[in-house]
N, C-alpha and C positions, 0 to 999 in steps of 0.2 A: 171262356171269356165271360166276364161279368157285364151286366148292363149298367151304364152310367145312370145314376138316379137324378135325372135332369131336374134342377131346381132353379127357379128364376133368381138371378143374382140380385134383383131388386126386391128387398123385403117389404118395403112400404112405399107406395107412390100416392102422393096427394097433389094433383095437378102437375105442375112442372117440377115439383120437389120429389126427388127420389132418394130413398135411403137404402143403400146396398148392404148386403149381409157382411161384406168385408169390413165396412165401417162399424157395424154393430159388434163384430168380433173384437175390434179394437176396444170399444167401450166395455165389453164383457171382460176383456183381459185386464183393463185398468181397475174394474170393480173387484175382480178376483185378487189382484195385487193389493188393493186397499184392505180387503178382508183378511188376507194372509198376514199383511203387515201389522194389523191391529192385534192379531194373535201373537205374532213374534215380538211385538213391542212390550208385551207383558212379562217377558223373560228378564230375569235380573241382569243378564249380561248384554242386553240389547243396547245399542248406541242411540236408539231412537225411542222416545216416549210417545204414548198414544196421542197426545195433543199435537204432535209434530207430523203425524202420518199423512194427513190430508195434503199439507203443503209439499211433503216429499213426493207423493204420487203425482201432484200437479207439475212439479219441477221435472220429474222423470218423463211424464207424458209429453211435455214440451220438447224435451231432449230427444225422445223417440221420433216424434213427427218431423221436427226440423232436421235432426241428424239423418233420419231415414231418407228424407227427400233429397237432401244435399248429397248423401252417400250414393244414392241411385244415379243422380246426374253426373257425379264425378267418376264413379267406378264403372257404370254401365252405359252411360249416354253422354259422354263428355263432348263428343262432336256436336251434338244438338245444342248443348249448353253454350258452346263457343259461338255457334252460328246464330242461335236465337236465345239470348240470355233470359228473356222473359218466360221461356218454357219452364224454368225452374218453378214458377208459381202455378203452372197448369196441373195442379194436383188431381183434378177430376179426370185426367187422362190416365191416372195410375202411375205406379213406379215408386217403390220404396225398397230400401236396402237394409237388411239386418245389420250388416257391418257398420253402415253409417249411423243407424240407430244406436248401436252399441257405443260408438264414440260420443254421440249426443248425450246418452245417459251418463257416461263417465264425466263429461263436462258439467252436466247438471248436478251430479253427485258432489263434484268438487266444490261448486258454488254453495250448495245446500249444507255440506259438512261444515264449512266456515260459518255459515249463518247460525247453526245450532250449537257450535262449539265442540264438534266431534272431529274425528279424522277421516280422511278419504278412504283408507283401507277398511276401517271399521264399518263405514257406511256401505261400501261396495259389498262386503260380506253379508250385510243385512239385506241388501236389495237383490242379490243374485238369485236366491231361492224363489223370489216373487215373479221372476221373469218367464219361466218356462210355460206356465199356463197360458199367458198371452201369446207366446210363440206358437203353441199348439193350436189355439183358436184361430190365429192368423192364417195358418196353413189350411185349416178347414175352410176359411173364407176364400183362399186361393182355389180350393177344390170346387166350391160352389160356383165361383166366378169363372171356372174352366181356364185357369191360367197357370203357368209354371208347371205344365204337365211333364210326364216322363217320356223316355225314349221308347221306341217300338219294342215289343216283347211278344213271345209266344206263351208266356206264363198263363195259367188258367184264371188268374185274378186280374189280368189285363182288361182294359176297357177302351171303348171308342168315345172320345169327347166330341159331342155334336158340333162344337165350334172349330174343331180341327179341320182345316181345309184339305188335308191329306187323308183324313178319315182312317188313320192307322190305329191298330190295337196298341195301347201304350200302358206303361207303368203308371199307376196312380201315385206318383212320387210325392204329391202333396200330403197324402195320408201317411206315407212312410215318415215324412218329416214331422207331421203332427204327433205320431207315436213316439219317435225318438227324441226330438227336440222339445216336445211338450210333455207327454206323460212320463217317459223314462227319466228324462233329465230332472223333472220336478221331483219325482219320488226319491231319486238318489240324493239330490241336493237338500231336500227337506229332512231326510233322515240324517244325512251327514252333518247338517247344521243344527240338529236338535239339541246339541250340547256345545259348549264353548270350544272353539278351535283356534289355533294360532292365527294371527292376523294374515289375511289374504289367502288362507287355505281354501275357503269356500269360493272366493272369486277365482282362484287358480283352477279349482276343479271344474267350475262352470266353463271357463275358457277351453280347457282341455277336452271335456266331453262334447261341448257343442261343436268345437272344431272337428273332432273325430266323426261325429254323427253327420255333420254337413258334408265333410269330405267324402264319406262313403256313399251317401245318397246321391251325390253329384254324378256318380258313375251310371245311374239310371235316370237322371233328370235331363231333359232336353236342354242343351246349351242355348243361350240367347242367339236368335238367328243372325243378328247384326254383329255378333262378336265371335261365335264359334268357339274354337279351342285356343287357349293362350300359349301352352307349352307342350312340346313332345307329341303333338297331334292327338292328345287325349285329356290334358289338364284344362279344366274349365276356369272361368273367372272366379266362381264361388270357391273352388278348391284352392286356387292361388291365394285368395283372401283368408282362407281358413288356416293355412300353414302357419302364419305368425301367431294365430290364436293357440294352436296346439303347442308350439314352442314356448310361448309366454306362459301358458298354463303349467307346463312341466317345470319351468324355471321357478315360477311363483310357489308351487307346492314344495319343491326342494328347499328354496330359500325360506319359506314360511316355517317349516318344521325344524329347520336347522338354527334359525336366528330369532324367530318371533315368539312372543309370549301370548297367553290368552288374555284378551282385553277384559277390564273390570265391568264395563258397561255402565248404564245409567238407570235410574228408576224415577218414577213420578215423585215418590216421597223424598228421595235425595235432592231432586231438583227444587222441590218446594222448600226444603231446608236451606239450600244455597240461596234461594231468592230471599228468604226471611233474613238470613245472615247479612246479605248485602244491604237490605233495607235498613237494618238496625245499625249498620256501620256508617250511614250517610250523616 
């Protein structure tokens, strides 16, 4: 058994103001996404130019936070939402859903794609490789905060979380997710998207791999106490929500390689030429 490296979930405390590591992980994830997006935007096939990256990250950040909170209340705590609608705004009590955040990012991408004159598929393929680093950091935040831990295990790497009232030796499932959904997913998507691919191939691969990784880790992650298992006495809510992602990912990859072409992309120089041409035509 490993010893849990107990870390104060509060990174900084100034009087009544407390900054948790989980929140800092969100900020670090957005910063990493901005840096990676700036690198990606320099590619000739990129649908986003560098001057648009900051607004893109802002739109996606809003989508993550709003969608993540709404998704948690609808998917995991709907009874509380119905009984106390204002609980939706009690973000300090915790509760975010990846699947809700994904929907939020997709809506944000739809709005921003129209704003900059590109297409939703092209923008989703651009954004998908930027996401895993934030996912991995978020899971590390879960680990520090001693939440979303795993099921009981006799594995030599199991550990006791001090906040666990049962004091069981558990899987550090947050670290499994950080490795798979963060590091592995990022490496695969970054390499796969390093050259032009048919539209929605990158997005489809993201959905497929994340869905598979999440489905597998759920076998060793403790189900939510107020939900338990949804189907067959073993399928959790996270697995149930991941099945549509896996199916959609497979369909998108097949559809993409059979019917879609490689997008041409945009560049700063081309956009400047278009702007000059429009100005001269007035």
